[in-house]
C-alpha positions in Angstrom: 26.7 -16.9 -20.4 24.0 -14.3 -19.6 24.9 -11.7 -17.0 22.7 -8.8 -15.7 23.8 -5.6 -14.4 21.5 -3.4 -12.3 21.8 0.3 -12.7 21.6 2.5 -9.4 18.0 3.7 -10.4 16.7 0.1 -10.2 18.0 -0.8 -6.9 15.3 1.2 -4.9 12.4 -0.9 -6.8 12.3 -3.7 -4.1 11.9 -1.1 -1.4 9.4 0.8 -3.2 7.3 -2.3 -4.1 7.5 -3.4 -0.4 6.3 0.0 0.8 3.4 -0.2 -1.7 2.5 -3.6 -0.5 2.5 -2.5 3.2 0.1 0.3 2.4 -2.3 -1.9 0.7 -2.1 -4.5 3.5 -2.7 -1.7 6.2 -5.7 -0.4 4.3 -7.4 -3.9 3.9 -6.7 -4.6 7.5 -8.2 -1.5 8.7 -11.2 -1.7 6.3 -11.9 -5.1 7.5 -11.7 -4.1 11.3 -14.0 -1.3 10.5 -16.4 -3.6 8.5 -16.7 -5.8 11.7 -17.6 -2.9 13.7 -20.1 -1.6 11.2 -18.3 1.6 11.0 -19.8 3.8 8.4 -16.8 6.2 8.3 -14.9 3.6 6.3 -16.6 4.9 3.2 -15.6 8.4 3.8 -11.9 7.8 4.2 -9.9 8.1 1.0 -6.9 6.1 2.3 -9.3 3.1 2.8 -11.1 3.4 -0.3 -8.1 3.9 -2.6 -4.9 2.9 -0.5 -2.7 2.7 -3.7 -3.4 6.4 -4.6 -2.9 8.0 -1.3 0.2 9.5 -0.1 0.5 7.3 2.9 -1.4 9.6 5.2 -2.6 7.7 8.2 
C-alpha cells in the first residue's frame, strides 16, 4: 500500500496557492471593469498589468 506523509513545510502550500489565485482574480476583475469604463490608468498600474509579481498592494 502507498502512504504519503506531508512535512510541515508543505502544509501552507494550499493557502499560498489560494492567495495567489485570489490576487489574479482581483487583478483581472479590476482590469475588466476599467476596460469597460475606458479608463486609461489601467495601463499605468503595475498591480493590474502583472498581478502575479506585485506584492499584493491595492
